[in-house]
Structures are given as structure tokens and as C-alpha cells.
All heavy atoms as an XYZ file, in Angstrom:
698
protein
N      20.607     47.931     -6.168
C      20.659     46.535     -6.545
C      19.650     46.278     -7.667
O      18.516     46.710     -7.601
C      20.366     45.672     -5.317
C      20.495     44.198     -5.583
S      20.238     43.156     -4.128
C      21.516     43.710     -3.054
N      20.062     45.559     -8.666
C      19.209     45.263     -9.815
C      18.060     44.332     -9.448
O      18.195     43.474     -8.575
C      20.061     44.609    -10.905
O      19.256     44.122    -11.946
N      16.946     44.504    -10.128
C      15.798     43.625     -9.876
C      16.122     42.185    -10.235
O      15.597     41.267     -9.624
C      14.553     44.124    -10.611
C      14.722     44.234    -12.076
N      14.401     43.228    -12.939
C      15.196     45.243    -12.847
C      14.655     43.610    -14.173
N      15.142     44.823    -14.141
N      17.000     41.958    -11.232
C      17.372     40.577    -11.557
C      18.217     39.974    -10.443
O      18.156     38.772    -10.208
C      18.118     40.483    -12.904
O      19.239     41.367    -12.893
C      17.199     40.801    -14.063
N      18.987     40.804     -9.747
C      19.765     40.314     -8.611
C      18.840     39.910     -7.469
O      19.039     38.877     -6.829
C      20.763     41.393     -8.133
O      21.615     41.739     -9.230
C      21.607     40.896     -6.990
N      17.812     40.720     -7.249
C      16.856     40.413     -6.180
C      16.091     39.125     -6.468
O      15.726     38.394     -5.545
C      15.875     41.572     -5.999
C      16.467     42.881     -5.477
C      15.424     43.991     -5.522
C      17.010     42.704     -4.069
N      15.815     38.854     -7.743
C      15.053     37.668     -8.144
C      15.959     36.542     -8.647
O      15.481     35.569     -9.233
C      14.061     38.049     -9.256
C      13.053     39.090     -8.864
C      12.097     38.588     -7.805
O      11.762     37.405     -7.767
N      11.661     39.466     -6.927
N      17.265     36.674     -8.423
C      18.251     35.763     -9.003
C      17.936     34.285     -8.747
O      17.938     33.478     -9.675
C      19.635     36.113     -8.461
C      20.750     35.261     -9.004
C      22.073     35.728     -8.423
C      23.203     34.842     -8.849
N      24.479     35.330     -8.297
N      17.651     33.924     -7.512
C      17.416     32.514     -7.165
C      16.240     31.950     -7.962
O      16.319     30.856     -8.519
C      17.183     32.386     -5.667
C      17.106     30.970     -5.183
C      17.009     30.911     -3.672
C      16.970     29.470     -3.203
N      16.961     29.373     -1.742
N      15.157     32.706     -8.027
C      13.965     32.249     -8.746
C      14.238     32.150    -10.252
O      13.822     31.186    -10.904
C      12.810     33.209     -8.470
C      11.502     32.796     -9.112
C      10.326     33.607     -8.601
C      10.388     35.027     -9.092
N       9.150     35.775     -8.837
N      14.941     33.138    -10.812
C      15.242     33.132    -12.243
C      16.178     31.982    -12.605
O      15.980     31.312    -13.630
C      15.839     34.477    -12.669
C      14.916     35.687    -12.540
C      15.678     36.979    -12.805
C      13.714     35.568    -13.463
N      17.181     31.745    -11.784
C      18.113     30.632    -12.028
C      17.371     29.295    -11.957
O      17.642     28.385    -12.748
C      19.295     30.671    -11.030
C      20.137     31.930    -11.246
C      20.149     29.414    -11.120
C      20.831     32.029    -12.584
N      16.418     29.162    -11.050
C      15.630     27.928    -10.957
C      14.843     27.708    -12.247
O      14.753     26.577    -12.740
C      14.687     27.988     -9.753
N      14.295     28.788    -12.808
C      13.548     28.657    -14.062
C      14.475     28.249    -15.206
O      14.108     27.423    -16.051
C      12.835     29.969    -14.392
C      11.679     30.253    -13.430
C      10.959     31.511    -13.796
N      10.051     31.217    -14.906
C       8.857     31.739    -15.040
N       8.400     32.583    -14.142
N       8.095     31.436    -16.060
N      15.681     28.803    -15.214
C      16.666     28.435    -16.231
C      17.042     26.962    -16.095
O      17.157     26.246    -17.095
C      17.930     29.324    -16.119
C      17.608     30.775    -16.455
C      19.064     28.797    -16.991
C      17.208     31.019    -17.884
N      17.198     26.498    -14.877
C      17.530     25.086    -14.656
C      16.441     24.175    -15.194
O      16.726     23.136    -15.799
C      17.753     24.819    -13.166
O      18.890     25.509    -12.710
N      15.181     24.571    -14.984
C      14.072     23.773    -15.522
C      14.096     23.786    -17.054
O      13.850     22.758    -17.698
C      12.738     24.281    -14.991
C      12.505     23.887    -13.532
C      11.085     24.130    -13.063
N      10.692     25.526    -13.061
C      10.956     26.397    -12.090
N      11.636     26.011    -11.033
N      10.548     27.649    -12.171
N      14.405     24.940    -17.641
C      14.504     25.018    -19.104
C      15.613     24.107    -19.629
O      15.440     23.426    -20.647
C      14.767     26.456    -19.554
C      13.546     27.333    -19.693
C      13.934     28.811    -19.720
C      12.783     26.972    -20.951
N      16.739     24.086    -18.943
C      17.836     23.188    -19.340
C      17.369     21.733    -19.302
O      17.661     20.954    -20.221
C      19.032     23.361    -18.412
C      19.821     24.621    -18.636
C      20.968     24.675    -17.632
C      21.748     25.947    -17.719
N      22.835     26.017    -16.715
N      16.648     21.384    -18.250
C      16.123     20.024    -18.144
C      15.174     19.697    -19.278
O      15.192     18.584    -19.820
N      14.355     20.656    -19.653
C      13.428     20.437    -20.760
C      14.191     20.265    -22.081
O      13.825     19.426    -22.906
C      12.436     21.601    -20.863
C      11.425     21.614    -19.729
C      10.546     22.849    -19.775
O      11.032     23.980    -19.794
N       9.243     22.628    -19.789
N      15.239     21.041    -22.273
C      16.047     20.903    -23.490
C      16.723     19.531    -23.539
O      16.782     18.894    -24.589
C      17.103     22.017    -23.560
C      16.544     23.395    -23.802
S      15.734     23.556    -25.409
C      17.132     23.433    -26.494
N      17.205     19.087    -22.397
C      17.812     17.760    -22.332
C      16.787     16.667    -22.625
O      17.124     15.646    -23.235
C      18.474     17.553    -20.969
C      19.712     18.423    -20.802
C      20.222     18.480    -19.373
O      19.565     17.920    -18.458
O      21.283     19.108    -19.170
N      15.552     16.877    -22.224
C      14.491     15.911    -22.528
C      14.257     15.826    -24.029
O      14.031     14.736    -24.564
C      13.205     16.292    -21.799
N      14.329     16.956    -24.722
C      14.190     16.946    -26.185
C      15.351     16.169    -26.796
O      15.153     15.334    -27.699
C      14.143     18.381    -26.761
C      14.226     18.367    -28.279
C      12.883     19.092    -26.308
N      16.546     16.428    -26.309
C      17.711     15.711    -26.824
C      17.567     14.204    -26.629
O      17.811     13.419    -27.552
C      18.977     16.220    -26.134
C      20.245     15.577    -26.660
C      21.490     16.135    -26.006
O      21.409     16.640    -24.863
O      22.553     16.059    -26.642
N      17.132     13.803    -25.435
C      16.936     12.375    -25.164
C      15.863     11.789    -26.074
O      16.000     10.668    -26.583
C      16.573     12.153    -23.696
C      17.736     12.327    -22.735
C      17.392     11.859    -21.319
N      16.221     12.519    -20.755
C      16.239     13.657    -20.076
N      17.381     14.290    -19.875
N      15.132     14.173    -19.589
N      14.792     12.541    -26.279
C      13.699     12.061    -27.137
C      14.177     11.887    -28.575
O      13.815     10.906    -29.239
C      12.517     13.037    -27.076
N      14.988     12.814    -29.048
C      15.534     12.686    -30.401
C      16.476     11.495    -30.509
O      16.422     10.735    -31.479
C      16.254     13.974    -30.808
C      15.355     15.173    -31.081
C      16.179     16.452    -31.189
C      14.528     14.953    -32.341
N      17.338     11.346    -29.505
C      18.267     10.208    -29.490
C      17.511      8.879    -29.466
O      17.922      7.905    -30.095
C      19.214     10.299    -28.283
C      20.243     11.401    -28.371
C      21.301     11.171    -29.437
O      21.522     10.009    -29.842
O      21.896     12.173    -29.883
N      16.398      8.851    -28.754
C      15.599      7.627    -28.637
C      14.630      7.455    -29.803
O      13.867      6.491    -29.822
C      14.823      7.638    -27.316
N      14.681      8.394    -30.750
C      13.804      8.360    -31.930
C      12.329      8.279    -31.544
O      11.550      7.511    -32.105
C      14.216      7.221    -32.866
C      15.633      7.379    -33.376
C      16.082      6.266    -34.310
O      15.257      5.404    -34.690
O      17.274      6.273    -34.660
N      11.965      9.128    -30.566
C      10.578      9.216    -30.134
C       9.733      9.825    -31.253
O      10.253     10.514    -32.136
C      10.465     10.071    -28.867
C      11.303      9.598    -27.687
C      10.915      8.235    -27.173
N       9.494      8.211    -26.835
C       8.767      7.109    -26.738
N       9.315      5.931    -26.954
N       7.507      7.172    -26.431
N       8.424      9.623    -31.225
C       7.534     10.170    -32.260
C       7.617     11.704    -32.305
O       7.812     12.372    -31.275
C       6.146      9.722    -31.822
C       6.364      8.577    -30.895
C       7.688      8.819    -30.249
N       7.463     12.241    -33.515
C       7.594     13.693    -33.686
C       6.547     14.456    -32.866
O       6.830     15.554    -32.375
C       7.543     14.086    -35.153
S       6.050     13.608    -36.023
N       5.359     13.894    -32.682
C       4.339     14.560    -31.873
C       4.803     14.758    -30.439
O       4.550     15.800    -29.829
N       5.492     13.769    -29.909
C       6.022     13.866    -28.545
C       7.100     14.952    -28.470
O       7.140     15.747    -27.522
C       6.605     12.513    -28.143
C       7.048     12.431    -26.707
C       7.534     11.021    -26.364
O       6.881     10.041    -26.765
O       8.563     10.937    -25.681
N       7.956     14.999    -29.473
C       9.018     16.010    -29.511
C       8.420     17.407    -29.651
O       8.849     18.351    -28.974
C      10.018     15.692    -30.635
C      10.760     14.385    -30.301
C      11.003     16.848    -30.836
C      11.549     13.791    -31.429
N       7.409     17.540    -30.489
C       6.754     18.838    -30.642
C       6.115     19.298    -29.336
O       6.151     20.491    -29.007
C       5.709     18.776    -31.761
C       6.276     18.703    -33.179
C       5.177     18.330    -34.163
C       6.935     20.014    -33.561
N       5.547     18.363    -28.598
C       4.954     18.718    -27.299
C       6.024     19.213    -26.337
O       5.822     20.190    -25.618
C       4.211     17.518    -26.705
C       3.488     17.846    -25.431
C       2.410     18.904    -25.632
O       1.618     18.849    -26.557
N       2.390     19.892    -24.767
N       7.173     18.547    -26.334
C       8.289     18.990    -25.486
C       8.747     20.396    -25.890
O       9.000     21.249    -25.035
C       9.457     18.004    -25.591
C       9.256     16.636    -24.962
C      10.371     15.684    -25.370
C       9.171     16.750    -23.447
N       8.836     20.627    -27.192
C       9.262     21.945    -27.683
C       8.249     23.030    -27.324
O       8.627     24.147    -26.965
C       9.481     21.896    -29.196
C      10.684     21.056    -29.647
C      10.648     20.862    -31.157
C      11.991     21.684    -29.201
N       6.970     22.694    -27.398
C       5.936     23.660    -27.019
C       6.050     24.015    -25.535
O       5.873     25.177    -25.149
C       4.551     23.102    -27.335
N       6.367     23.029    -24.715
C       6.556     23.282    -23.284
C       7.730     24.224    -23.040
O       7.664     25.109    -22.189
C       6.790     21.973    -22.536
O       5.654     21.151    -22.618
N       8.809     24.028    -23.793
C       9.981     24.892    -23.661
C       9.633     26.312    -24.063
O       9.986     27.273    -23.377
C      11.148     24.357    -24.513
C      11.657     23.045    -23.933
C      12.279     25.395    -24.604
C      12.588     22.287    -24.851
N       8.926     26.438    -25.161
C       8.543     27.777    -25.615
C       7.685     28.476    -24.555
O       7.869     29.652    -24.264
C       7.794     27.709    -26.939
C       7.458     29.076    -27.456
C       6.846     29.035    -28.818
N       6.640     30.407    -29.268
C       5.891     30.735    -30.261
N       5.278     29.811    -30.970
N       5.747     31.987    -30.603
N       6.748     27.757    -23.981
C       5.911     28.335    -22.938
C       6.730     28.760    -21.725
O       6.531     29.840    -21.172
N       7.675     27.922    -21.330
C       8.514     28.243    -20.180
C       9.399     29.451    -20.471
O       9.570     30.332    -19.623
C       9.374     27.037    -19.798
N       9.948     29.531    -21.670
C      10.793     30.662    -22.042
C       9.972     31.943    -22.138
O      10.405     33.006    -21.684
C      11.507     30.383    -23.361
C      12.523     31.427    -23.811
C      13.584     31.659    -22.746
C      13.159     30.993    -25.114
N       8.771     31.850    -22.664
C       7.883     33.013    -22.734
C       7.532     33.492    -21.331
O       7.509     34.696    -21.063
C       6.617     32.668    -23.540
O       7.005     32.331    -24.875
C       5.647     33.834    -23.581
N       7.283     32.566    -20.426
C       6.994     32.932    -19.042
C       8.169     33.624    -18.382
O       8.006     34.636    -17.678
N       9.366     33.118    -18.596
C      10.572     33.731    -18.043
C      10.773     35.124    -18.629
O      11.045     36.082    -17.899
C      11.788     32.852    -18.333
C      13.151     33.409    -17.923
C      13.210     33.658    -16.421
C      14.251     32.458    -18.367
N      10.598     35.248    -19.936
C      10.726     36.552    -20.601
C       9.714     37.536    -20.029
O      10.055     38.682    -19.727
C      10.525     36.403    -22.122
O      11.489     35.479    -22.632
C      10.662     37.733    -22.839
N       8.489     37.097    -19.866
C       7.450     37.968    -19.315
C       7.764     38.416    -17.906
O       7.536     39.576    -17.546
N       8.312     37.523    -17.109
C       8.650     37.871    -15.725
C       9.756     38.925    -15.680
O       9.662     39.917    -14.945
C       9.087     36.626    -14.966
C       9.335     36.890    -13.511
C       9.551     35.610    -12.720
O       9.130     34.531    -13.156
O      10.153     35.709    -11.638
N      10.804     38.738    -16.478
C      11.900     39.711    -16.503
C      11.411     41.038    -17.070
O      11.745     42.108    -16.555
C      13.114     39.165    -17.284
C      14.196     40.233    -17.432
C      13.686     37.928    -16.592
N      10.582     40.978    -18.105
C      10.035     42.200    -18.695
C       9.154     42.949    -17.695
O       9.265     44.177    -17.551
C       9.235     41.863    -19.956
C       8.580     43.022    -20.688
C       9.611     44.052    -21.140
C       7.795     42.494    -21.878
N       8.312     42.232    -16.995
C       7.456     42.859    -15.989
C       8.290     43.538    -14.905
O       8.022     44.684    -14.530
C       6.525     41.811    -15.372
C       5.553     42.420    -14.387
O       4.718     43.242    -14.818
O       5.640     42.081    -13.190
N       9.304     42.823    -14.419
C      10.195     43.416    -13.412
C      10.900     44.650    -13.964
O      11.060     45.646    -13.264
C      11.238     42.398    -12.941
C      10.662     41.321    -12.048
O       9.515     41.466    -11.579
O      11.364     40.316    -11.821
N      11.321     44.579    -15.229
C      11.994     45.712    -15.868
C      11.061     46.922    -15.942
O      11.455     48.038    -15.605
C      12.470     45.329    -17.270
C      13.198     46.415    -17.985
N      14.532     46.663    -17.785
C      12.771     47.320    -18.892
C      14.904     47.686    -18.548
N      13.848     48.097    -19.227
N       9.836     46.681    -16.364
C       8.864     47.779    -16.446
C       8.641     48.429    -15.083
O       8.620     49.658    -14.964
C       7.530     47.270    -16.991
C       7.481     46.964    -18.477
C       6.207     46.196    -18.808
C       7.565     48.241    -19.280
N       8.476     47.612    -14.073
C       8.215     48.153    -12.736
C       9.424     48.900    -12.179
O       9.287     49.974    -11.602
C       7.797     47.034    -11.786
C       6.445     46.461    -12.140
C       6.052     45.306    -11.225
N       4.897     44.623    -11.735
C       3.656     45.077    -11.702
N       3.416     46.251    -11.171
N       2.659     44.376    -12.195
N      10.606     48.333    -12.362
C      11.808     48.915    -11.778
C      12.309     50.132    -12.556
O      12.637     51.149    -11.971
C      12.924     47.861    -11.710
C      14.221     48.357    -11.111
C      14.133     48.621     -9.613
O      13.241     48.059     -8.948
O      14.972     49.387     -9.113
N      12.370     50.011    -13.873
C      13.037     51.039    -14.674
C      12.097     52.032    -15.356
O      12.553     53.076    -15.815
C      13.936     50.384    -15.725
C      15.010     49.540    -15.119
N      16.080     50.058    -14.437
C      15.158     48.190    -15.076
C      16.855     49.078    -14.011
N      16.312     47.938    -14.374
N      10.826     51.704    -15.450
C       9.874     52.644    -16.052
C       9.011     53.261    -14.953
O       9.008     54.474    -14.757
C       8.999     51.970    -17.136
C       7.978     52.939    -17.688
C       9.882     51.422    -18.267
N       8.304     52.438    -14.233
C       7.414     52.945    -13.192
C       8.176     53.677    -12.091
O       7.761     54.743    -11.640
C       6.604     51.783    -12.598
C       5.511     52.143    -11.603
C       4.460     53.031    -12.276
C       4.863     50.888    -11.065
N       9.305     53.115    -11.670
C      10.083     53.699    -10.574
C      11.356     54.386    -11.060
O      12.336     54.470    -10.304
C      10.446     52.613     -9.549
C       9.222     52.009     -8.902
O       8.263     52.705     -8.610
N       9.241     50.711     -8.697
N      11.368     54.882    -12.287
C      12.560     55.537    -12.826
C      12.933     56.759    -12.001
O      12.073     57.463    -11.469
C      12.311     55.951    -14.275
N      14.228     56.993    -11.914
C      14.731     58.127    -11.128
C      14.328     59.460    -11.737
O      14.080     60.429    -11.023
C      16.246     58.034    -11.013
N      14.255     59.494    -13.076
C      13.883     60.737    -13.761
C      13.388     60.394    -15.163
O      13.377     59.230    -15.568
C      15.059     61.720    -13.812
C      16.317     61.113    -14.420
O      16.208     60.328    -15.393
O      17.407     61.432    -13.937
N      12.982     61.428    -15.895
C      12.423     61.210    -17.235
C      13.453     60.630    -18.206
O      13.108     59.826    -19.069
C      11.847     62.511    -17.795
C      10.547     62.905    -17.120
O       9.909     62.024    -16.498
O      10.169     64.087    -17.213
N      14.708     61.016    -18.060
C      15.749     60.486    -18.941
C      15.934     58.985    -18.719
O      16.051     58.219    -19.680
C      17.063     61.225    -18.715
N      15.954     58.562    -17.468
C      16.077     57.130    -17.156
C      14.863     56.368    -17.653
O      14.973     55.254    -18.176
C      16.252     56.936    -15.649
N      13.690     56.958    -17.505
C      12.456     56.333    -17.984
C      12.500     56.165    -19.502
O      12.178     55.110    -20.040
C      11.241     57.159    -17.565
C       9.916     56.543    -17.976
C       8.730     57.312    -17.404
N       8.640     57.056    -15.966
C       8.898     57.963    -15.026
N       9.222     59.195    -15.330
N       8.798     57.638    -13.750
N      12.920     57.204    -20.211
C      13.005     57.146    -21.680
C      13.997     56.070    -22.122
O      13.742     55.343    -23.085
C      13.397     58.509    -22.235
N      15.112     55.972    -21.420
C      16.110     54.950    -21.747
C      15.535     53.547    -21.544
O      15.728     52.650    -22.373
C      17.357     55.134    -20.884
C      18.452     54.146    -21.192
C      19.682     54.356    -20.319
O      19.876     55.465    -19.788
O      20.439     53.380    -20.168
N      14.809     53.349    -20.464
C      14.207     52.042    -20.178
C      13.165     51.675    -21.228
O      13.092     50.529    -21.667
C      13.585     52.038    -18.787
N      12.376     52.647    -21.645
C      11.369     52.400    -22.680
C      12.052     52.038    -24.000
O      11.608     51.126    -24.710
C      10.438     53.613    -22.836
C       9.573     53.489    -24.075
C       9.567     53.771    -21.592
N      13.137     52.714    -24.326
C      13.874     52.405    -25.557
C      14.435     50.991    -25.512
O      14.390     50.270    -26.503
C      14.992     53.429    -25.791
C      15.723     53.234    -27.087
C      14.826     53.247    -28.317
O      13.852     54.025    -28.357
O      15.085     52.462    -29.252
N      14.943     50.575    -24.358
C      15.444     49.204    -24.209
C      14.332     48.194    -24.470
O      14.527     47.218    -25.194
C      16.003     48.983    -22.804
C      17.317     49.633    -22.531
C      17.761     49.468    -21.086
O      16.939     49.123    -20.210
O      18.944     49.711    -20.836
N      13.181     48.443    -23.901
C      12.042     47.538    -24.085
C      11.615     47.511    -25.549
O      11.361     46.445    -26.109
C      10.860     47.949    -23.182
C      11.229     47.743    -21.723
C       9.606     47.156    -23.530
C      10.283     48.406    -20.753
N      11.555     48.669    -26.171
C      11.163     48.742    -27.584
C      12.112     47.942    -28.461
O      11.684     47.211    -29.352
C      11.133     50.197    -28.054
O      10.108     50.895    -27.425
N      13.400     48.064    -28.198
C      14.400     47.334    -28.979
C      14.238     45.827    -28.805
O      14.273     45.070    -29.776
C      15.797     47.775    -28.547
C      16.901     47.218    -29.407
C      18.254     47.765    -28.996
O      18.355     48.974    -28.700
O      19.214     46.972    -28.978
N      14.027     45.406    -27.577
C      13.842     43.976    -27.309
C      12.573     43.467    -27.989
O      12.571     42.400    -28.606
C      13.810     43.702    -25.790
C      13.323     42.291    -25.493
C      15.180     43.934    -25.188
N      11.491     44.221    -27.893
C      10.238     43.802    -28.512
C      10.343     43.710    -30.019
O       9.793     42.794    -30.638
C       9.091     44.737    -28.100
C       8.645     44.626    -26.652
C       7.610     45.678    -26.331
C       8.133     43.238    -26.331
N      11.069     44.648    -30.631
C      11.277     44.552    -32.087
C      11.987     43.267    -32.459
O      11.636     42.604    -33.424
C      12.065     45.771    -32.584
C      11.223     47.013    -32.772
C      11.988     48.093    -33.544
N      13.126     48.608    -32.803
C      13.086     49.590    -31.909
N      11.934     50.168    -31.612
N      14.176     49.999    -31.296
N      12.986     42.902    -31.678
C      13.719     41.653    -31.926
C      12.823     40.452    -31.661
O      12.828     39.480    -32.423
C      14.962     41.589    -31.012
O      15.785     42.722    -31.272
C      15.755     40.321    -31.237
N      12.054     40.512    -30.601
C      11.210     39.389    -30.168
C      10.128     39.041    -31.189
O       9.828     37.875    -31.394
C      10.591     39.738    -28.813
C       9.902     38.591    -28.124
C      10.643     37.596    -27.495
C       8.520     38.501    -28.100
C      10.025     36.548    -26.851
C       7.893     37.449    -27.448
C       8.644     36.482    -26.837
O       8.020     35.448    -26.207
N       9.552     40.055    -31.824
C       8.414     39.784    -32.728
C       8.841     39.546    -34.176
O       7.987     39.338    -35.022
C       7.355     40.894    -32.654
C       7.924     42.238    -33.057
C       6.727     40.949    -31.282
C       6.898     43.362    -33.105
N      10.099     39.531    -34.443
C      10.558     39.227    -35.819
C      10.299     37.806    -36.182
O      10.218     36.903    -35.495
C      12.052     39.493    -35.954
C      12.366     40.939    -36.085
C      13.803     41.113    -36.411
N      14.145     42.484    -36.051
C      15.361     42.904    -35.867
N      16.366     42.090    -35.992
N      15.592     44.129    -35.558
């Protein structure tokens, strides 16, 4: 069973909160709220998304690198992480 399946309920709850935060930005824009308020909402979303990314990455490292079945599986998991990190830091 995948680690994301084991943590599914918690991860989905975090996604639901992110959706709510995005909707708050939409409402703030529709209401023509001050840009500082909108920027604060966006910063909160970024923090929440970074936290979610970190949690999935941590679980991935523990499940697929630390507890890999063999060296080939470990190498594949490391390559996946490297690819994601290259995309993330662009």
C-alpha cells in the first residue's frame, strides 16, 4: 500500500483547506480588497502548499529511499526526487 494511501485522509484535508484559501483569494479580488490583504492570503497559500509538499516528500523519502526494497528501487526513488526538485526550484 502506498504511503499516500495510508495518509490519504490527512492529505485530502490539507487540500480542502488549500481550496478554501484559494476561494478566499477569489472573494477578496471580487470584493476589491486591498492588495496587501490579497498578498497575505497568497502567502498563506504558498506556506500551506509548501507544507503539503514537504510532508509528501518526507513520506516519499522514508518509504521509497530509506525503506527501499533494493538498490535499484532506491536509485529510482532518488531520481524521482531529483526531477521534482529541479522543477520545484525553477
